[in-house]
N, C-alpha and C positions, 0 to 999 in steps of 0.2 A: 456893265459899272455893279449896278444896283442886286447881279445876280452874287458877282462877285463877295461884295462885301456882305451878303448871306449867307455865301458858304464859310465863310474867314470865322463871322458870329460863331454860327455851333461848332465846328470844327474847336473855336476857343476855346465855349462851354462845354462840350465834347471831353478834349485835354486835361480840361478845371475838376470835373468830373471825376475821372482819371486818377490825375494830381492829389484834390484831396486827399482823401482817404493819409497818402504818403505823409503830406506833410503834416497831420496829426496821428500819426499811428501808434498804435499801442506795444510799448514794448512787452520781451517777456516775461518779464519782472513786476509788470501790473498786473503780469491775468493770473500771476502764481501765486497760489492760496498760502500765507503768512502764520494762520495761524489753526493752527487742529487740536485734537484735543491726545489725550495720552493713555494709553492701556498698559497697564502694570499686570506681574507677573511677581509673584517671590521667587525666595531663588532655587526652586526645583522646576520653576516653567506652570507651576500651579495658577491660572490665573485669578486675578487680584478687584479686578471692574476698571474702567475707563472714568478717568476724569475725562465732561466737556470741555469744549470752550469757553471763552469767556460769552461767548452769543448764546451760550448749552446749544448746542451742534457739537453729537459725535462724527470727529473725522479725523483723518488720518491720512497724511501726501506722503507719497510715495515715488519715486523714478521710474516713471516708466515701465525700465527694462524687469521693475519687479510688478510687474504685472502681467497674466497670463494671457498669452498673445492668441486663445481662445476668447477670451471676455473683450480684448481689442476690435478683434473680427465682428463674433457677434454685435456688439454695439454700432458701429458702423453700417453695418450691414441691415439692421433696425432702424439708427438715426439719418444714418445721412449716408445713402451708397457712393455716391457723388463726392466723397469729405475727399481725395486728393486732388480731385479734378475742378475742383472751382474755387475763385476767392474769395470765400464770405458768401458769399451767394449764389443758393443752387438756381441761375437764372431756368433753366427745365422745367424743374419741382415747382419754381412759382410760375411760372405761364401756367400749365398744367394745371394749379391749386385757382388759378383767378380764374378759369373757364370751366370747372367743375364750381365756384363759388357763381361764377351767372349763372349757369345754370339753373342753381339749387336755391338762388338767392338765397346762401348763405354762409356757413365760414368754413371754409371745407379741411381747410387745418394744411398739416404735411409738407411745406416747405418751409420750415423751420430746419437751417442747417446745425451743426454742432456749433461752428463761430456764432452763430445768431444764439444758439442757447447759452453760449459760455456768456456773450457780451447783453445779455437779458439776466443770468446770474451774476457777472460782477460789477454792473453797474445799476444793477437794480432796477430794470425798467419794465416799464408797464406793459399792458395788453393790448387789443384789438390794432386799429388800421393805425395809427397814430405812435404806436410803441413795437408797430414791426416797423416802420419805416426806420426808429430810431435802431431797434436790432440791428438793420440792413447797413446802417450807417457804424453804426460799432462795427458790427461785423469786417469789413472790408479796414476798418482800421489796424485792429487785431491781424487781420489774414496781411497790411502789407507791415506790421511789423515785428510778426511771430512766425517760425518756422511752422510747419504741419505737425512737426513731432512734439514740439512745445506748446500747441492749442493741445492737441487729445493731450499731454497729459497734463493740463490746469485743468483740461472738461472731466476727466476721470477720477479728478479728486477735489472736484467742487459738486457733481452732480448731486440731487437729490437720490435718494434710493433707499428711501420711507421711513416713515416718524421723524427724528431728529437726529441717522445716522446720508453722511454726504461723503461720500468718492465709495470708487472701489475696495481699497483696503478696509476703512472700517466696515462695508456691508459684510463682503468677504469673515473677518472674525468676530464682526454679529452675529452672524446668522448659523454662522461654518463651525467656526473656530480656529479657519483655518487663512494662512495669509494672500493676499491676492494673486501670489506666483502660483499658487498650487487648486488655481479652481481649474477643473473639464469640464469640459464642453457641456452638461447639464448645467451644470452651476453657472459655468458663466452666460452661458442664453438666458435661465433664468435672471438674474440682476439685472445681465440689458435690456430686457423688459423692462423694466421697470419705471427709470426712466420718464417713459411714455405718459403714464400717471402714478407717478409715486402714491399717493394716498389710496389710490382704488390699487395697484396691486402689491399693496407691502404684503410679504408673505406670508408673517404670522396670523394678523387678520383674514386673507384675501388669498387664502394662499390656490385653490381651486380658480381662482381670474390668473394670479401668476401665473399658473400651472396652463394656462392655454394661452399667455401671450410668450412661454417660452416656446412651444409651437411653431406662433406664429414667425419667431427669432431663428428658427431654427429654419423652419421653409426656406429665409430671409438669406440664410445663408448658403441653402443647397440651391436655389436662384440664382446666386451671385458666382457661384463656383466654391465655394469656401471652403466645404464638407461634401460629402457623399449621401445618397439618400438615407442609404443603411446605416453610416454614423448617427445621421439624427434619429432615426429612427429607438437605433438605444438609449441615445439619448433620451430621447421623447421617456422612453418606459423606464430609465437609471428612477430607482427609486434615492430619494432626497433628507435627511433628515436637516430639520431647521431648529435652532439651538432653543431653549427657554429665553424670555428676554431676563435680563438679570437688572434690577433696578435697583443693588445698594452695591458701596462696594463691600469686599468681604473683610477687610478688616484695617486698622491702621490709616483711618479715613486722614487725621489732619497731616499726617506722613507723605501721602499721596495727594493730599490737595497740595501741601509745600512745593513736594518736587516738581508738583506737574508746573506752579506757578515762574521757577527758574526755571522755565524754557527747556522741557528737559526732548529728548528727541521721542516720535511718535508713541513706538514701545521699549520699554521700561521693564527691564529681570533689578528687581530692590534685593536684597538679603535676608529681607522676611522670611523667616520659615511659620508661614500661614497654619500648620497645627499646631506649633507654639503658641502664637498669635492667639488664634480662640481660645487655647488652656487659659492663659492671661487672663484675658477679658474677662472669661466666665467666673474663673476665682475671684477675681474683680469684683466682681456683681457680689458674688455669694457675699467675701469678708465687709464690703461696704452695707452692704444690709442686713448684715445681723451687728454694724455698731452703727444703724439708722438713732435708735433710742438717744444716743449720744452726740446728735448733733452732727454726725460725717455721712456728707454724700456725696462725695467722692474721688479718685483716686487716677495715678496716673504709673505707669511701671514705663522701666526701657531693662531687656536684658542684651546682652553685649561679648560676642566671641572677644577675650581679650588675647587672642593668636592670632586676628585679623583686623580686628572692628570693626565686625560686621555688628548691626543691629540687628538680630535676632525676633526683638519684639519691641512692638513699639504702640503703645499705651497710653495716649492721651486723655482718654476721661472714658466715664464706666460706657457711655452711647451718646454717639455724637449727635444723634438725631434728638437727642433731652434736651425740650427748650426749658422746660422747665429749672434744671440743672444747671445750666449755661453749658450745655453737652458739646458743644462745638467751639468751645476755649480750650486749646493744649496745655496740658498741666504739663507738656516733658518741655515746651520753652517758652511759659509761665514765669516772670521774676519775684522768688517765693525766698523769703527766710528759714535760715540753713540749717539753723538750731548748735547741732555740737558736732556736726556732721562733717565740717572744719580740722579739728583738732587733730588728727591724724597726720597730716600736711603742718603745721604748726611744730608738731612732737619730731618730726622728723626733720626739719629746718632748722632747727632748733641743736637737735643732734650732729646735724651736720656743721652746723656755724661750732660748735662749740660748747652754747650756751649751758644745756646739762649735759652728762654722762648718765649713762646707760643705766648706770648705777645710785645717780645721782636721788638724793631724799629732798623728796618735796613738802610746802606745807600748807596742809588743805583747812588752814583756820581763819575767823574772823580776820579780815581783811579792807582795807580802803583806800581809794584813787583819789585825791585830785583832778578832778577833771574841768574844762572849760566849762564858764558858766557861775565860777564859785559855788559848784556843787562837789560834794564827793560818791564816787561811785564804791560799791560794797559789793561781791559779787556773791554769790549764794549758790548750793550743789539744789538740786531738783530735789531732795530730799529736806533740806533745810539743816541739818546735821554736817558736825564737820568729824574728817577723821584727823587730823593731829597730823603729823608725819606719815609722809608715803612715799613709797616708787614711783618713779616714773611710769612702770607697767601699768600697779595699778590706778595712778592717777588718769591715766588714759581709756584701760580697758573698762573702768567705774564712771566714767567720762566724768568726773569732777571739775566741778566751775573751775573754783580756786584758785589750782597749783595753773590750771590753763591761763589764766588771766597773768598770772604773777609770769609763767613760761614767757608769754609775751612781752608782758612790760621788760623783762631783760634784750627780749630779742629784739624790737622794735614795731612799730605797727608797720613803718616804710617798707624795713625792708619783707617784711611776709605780706605784705598786697605785692609786692613788685613777683614774690614769688608764684603766688595764689595766681595771678595773668600769667605767668608763665607755665603754670598746669593748665589751663588754658577758660581760667576764672574774667576773660574779657569786661564783662557787664559791670566786673565790679572798677567803675570808671571816676570815684569819686576822691577826696582825695584821704590820706590816712586820717589829718585830725576828723574827718568825717564819722570814720566806721569809730576810733580810737579803741584802745580796749578791749571792747566788746564782739570785735571783728571775730573774735575764737570762738563766738559763743554766738553767730548768728547776726549780726548787724546791718550787714549787708543783706543783697537778696544776690542770687545768684539760680538758673536754671537745673531741673532735673536732667537733660543732656550736657548740660561742663560738669556737672559733680560726677553726672556717672563717668563722665571722660578722664574725667583727672582719678578716680578711684582705677578705674583700667591702667590709668603710668604708675598707681598703687600697685596694682596688682604685678605688673610686668619690671617691678623690680626699680622703679622711676626712666625706665625706658616707655618713649613719650610715642603716639602714635596716633594716627586720623582715626576718627568714628566715622563710620559712610553707612549709608541709610541705600546703593543704590551701585550691583556686584561691579567690577575693575577689575584690573591687571592686579598682581598681586603689591599689595598694600605699601610703600618706602620703608624706607630703615627709619629704625628710632631713634630718636633724637633722648639722649643721656640725660635726665635732669638730679641734679643731688646727686648723694650719694647711694650708690647699689646697700652696699652692706646694710642701709641706716635704715631706705626702704624694707627691707626684709623684717630686720627686728621689729620697725614698726606695726609690717603684715602678725607677725611672731606674737606677738601682744594678742590685735586684735581675734586673732585665734583663741586664743587662751580662754576659756571658759569660764576656768575658776579665779583668772584675775580680773574677773567682770562680776564676780558669785556675789559679793558684795554690793552691790548692787541693780543687778538682775536676775539673782538666784540662777540654783545648777538647772532649771530646768524649761527653762523661760523658750517664745519661740526664735531663740536667738541659736540654740545650739543645737545642730548640726552632727548627724552618726559619723559622718567624714571632715575634712579639716578646710575651714570654711571661717575668715574672716569678717568682721561685722561691724556695723557702728553706725548707733541710730541718731535722729537731732529731732530736738521739741520747740518752736521758734517761743517766741513770748508771746502772752494771751493763748496758746495751744490753738494758733489757726493752723499751721504747719508742723506734718511729723513726719519721719524720713526713717527708713531703714536702708543704706547702701552695702551692698557684703559681696564676696567673689571668692572662688576656688582659683585656684591655679588654670583653671578654664575658663572660666565666664565671670561676667559681675552679673548682677542684677542690682536697679536702683528702686524706690519702690517710694511717694507721696500720696500722701492722705490727707484729705481736709476738706474745704468748700470753696469754690472759686468764687463766689463770694466774699472771702473773706472773712465770715463769721467765724465767733469762735468756735472751738468743739467743747465735750464738757469735760474737761482732761485727763485729755485721752495722750498718752505721752509718743515717744516715734517708737515703742515696743508693744504698746498695744493700738498702736493704729494704722501704720505701715509695716508693723514686723511680722504682722500671720501671711500677710500676701506675700512678704518677700520668702517666709519659709515654704509656701506651697510653690511657690516655682520652683525655688533650691532643691525639693525633697523631687518633685516633675524631672528635672535637669537630669538626676543620677537614681532613676527608677530603677533602671539594669546596673548600674555599675559605682567605684567609689573613684571622688575623682583621683589625678598624679597630686602625690604629698606637694605642700610648699617647702622650696628649697631653703632651705636652715639659713640664718645668719651665723657669721664666726663666732667661734662657740665662748670669747670673753663676753663680749656684748651679749650673747643669752647666760651666761653664769652670771653676768653684771646684772644683769636688768632682774633675775629669778633672787636678784639673795632679799631675806626680809630684811626691814627696816632695825639695826640695834636699839636693841633698848633704852638706851643712850639720845638716841635722833631726839626727840625731846627735850634736851638739855637746856638751848635756848632760847632769850628772852621773845623770841619770838612767838614760842609758843606758849605762855606765859597764859593769856585770855584763853585761849582756847582748854587748856585744864580745867584755867578756876570755872569751866561750863559745864567739867563734866561730873558727873556723881559721883564717883571715887577720887579722892587724893592724896591716894597715899605713895611715897615719895620719901623723896630726900625735901627738908626743908627748906622752903622757896614761899618767897611774897610776889604769886603768881597775879592779884591785880588790888593796885595799880602797880604802873610800871614809875621803876628812879625816874623823876623827870616829867612826871607829868603833867599837865596844868588845867584843871577847869574851874567851867564858867556857873556860878554863882548866880543863874537865871533868872528868878524869884522874887518878889520885891519884898520884905521883912515881913511884913502884916496880908504875905497872899494867904490862904485855908492850905493850900497844896503842897505848903512848907514839911509840914510835916511827911510826908513821902517820899521826899528827897531827897536820896541817899545814895551815898556809895559804897556800891558790893567791895570790900576787902577780901580777897579767896590766899588761900597761903593751901601750901601744901608739904605732908610730914611723914614721919616716917609711922607703920602703922602702930596701932596700940597709945601710943604717946597723946600727950595732951598740950593743948597751945596757949598761951600768953599773950595779951594784943595788946600796948603801949603806944601815946601822940601825944608823940613830943614829950614822952617820959610820966606824964601819965595813966596808968593803968585803964585802959577802958571797960565800963559796967556792964553788966550782964554773965549769963554763963561762958563759957569755953567754945567754940565752935569753928569749925575749918571758915564759916564764910562769917562775918558782924558786916551789918547794915547799917554805917555813919552819916549820922545826920549834917549835913556840909553846912563847912562856917567859911565866910572869906579869912585868908590866911595863908601863912607855908609852913610845913608840917613834916615832921620825919617820923614815917610809923616803924613800928619792931614788934620782931613775931621772934616766941620762944616756946621752946618742949625741953621737956625732963629728958635729960643729956644729950641735948644736940645745942649746932650751932646758934647763934641769933645771927637774924638777917632784918635789916630796914630799909626803905628807900624813902627818899624826900620828893615829895607832888608840893604844889600849889591851888588855889581855890581864889579865884580872881573875880571879883563885882562883871558882871557882864554890861560892854563896853552901851553905847547909847547907838543907837541907830534909823537915822531920820525914812518914816516910812516911806515907803515907794510902790509901786502897783509891776506887777508881772504879768508875763508871758505864759502860758501853756506851751508842750512840747508838741508836737508832729504826733 
């Protein structure tokens, strides 16, 4: 009876030992590598480099069917010749290794199967006797839950191949520049030898040792009947070229890191044109270097094919590895104030809605708007001068601020903000009240990516397509935004060098020897400069400034970003000219080019502007003050500054005539002149002016004491 109990107990233990691995089996998903590095190519297949996984390992997982059979056979011959015949542990090899260890009183090795090695890699198991036991247990669990093909696939994608290279696909591309499926016998045997001792068999640094291991692998393949001795001799004598190690990405680092973080495939062909990318980077470094004395340290640029939306060049910074100037920042994706670069979208939208017409006359005159907080907003142009009556063409091409703000006040901030979001400016998330009328002058923040995308839409006549950096099938059909005719008119205006000559001159960096539309922008405080323009084929967008936010020394868009935009555009058309732009309808074109009529300044809106002009010839008119104006007497009667407090009366009159001023019927003392400075006095007044042979003109105005305000504190703006 006791003997039966012993037999029963042994049977239970043995069965439990065999059954346990199945109870704790490791599934194929648990051994499959989920994270790998990504190798990038440009649009022509030129290697751009590999972005490592987050663990800094260069890996690339591929299906077993995409690995050369030569490598699989060589690996099995070298590492585990009975791989297909054991269940995780090769007991024959283990027994042989144990006998050797007893005889030499050392670690004989040689019994570690592919399953055990995979267990060590997957579960990070230690070495030594305890480690071997753990490897054996986990190898049995792996074999219980996964098929041999799944185990082999997981192994060849995880195994260390020297340095920080992991997996056969990464090794084949890193050492030979080919996929693992293209390995020949000699290359396969060389790589199959590395897992035995990766640090000592890395072929770049230990070539002769790796070559000796290759010959051993070939011998094992002959012994196992996988190849003939003749094939082994040919492979051993084959000349193998190992590529030099590439330590840096070829360019567009910020883009490649961003693509790798999105879970891209192990190998990605981008839309980047690498020769163009290198040209853009070299020219950016040259342009910014020339502006270093004016505190310009960084630049970013995009070049996009308008036909497909392909990004041909992506410059996030001058040098990704330059820590002194925050080179790892991405100027393409950073939020910055766009200055005047949004004006074309406002004018198109205003034309589309009928707020203005192509032939409208706009007022570039001193203007103030009430804004929240009991404050006044008074926009000015970059030149600090006002042009008076201007056409839509002159206002947009010359980037005049006051007309743009006036157009936005009529169009409405909320509708225009909706249009900008439809154009892709999705990061303008604040309310219309937050941006206010300054939206058209750059009060919001946008990225160079979104700005370039919107200009691609403008270049396509309002037909919006996605902008992409990874090659794929043909782009989806575009979505029409707004009126194509109005977009074409805006393009024609932006391409008109004569229309922008008043602000930029006729021979600036914006002038191309071919059809090119362009717009500049400068943010407040000279912190950002922009130049964005396009031909019928390409859009080029450039930003220049400092990632730190430090202001530049009075650098505008044409001076900062303009030179780089100029060089890129000229480079794109070194050998040919682009096709001309499509023309807007003839009537729109004719209306937009009509000069402002001579009586355009006859309205009272232009009076203050006319009062500021040096020449005041014309019809008799009181330019300032306006009829019904009310002024405050801000100073006390005994304030010493009262003597300098005056209202400047201004008048226009026919050339060659003299004027006479009267106030409440009394002649004003002093010589007759176009401007009279009247000391402020409280009261109601009627100002009259007359000139020989001309009609008399009068206006009424009042001066009131300044109301008393209790003192209060204030909070400065952001």
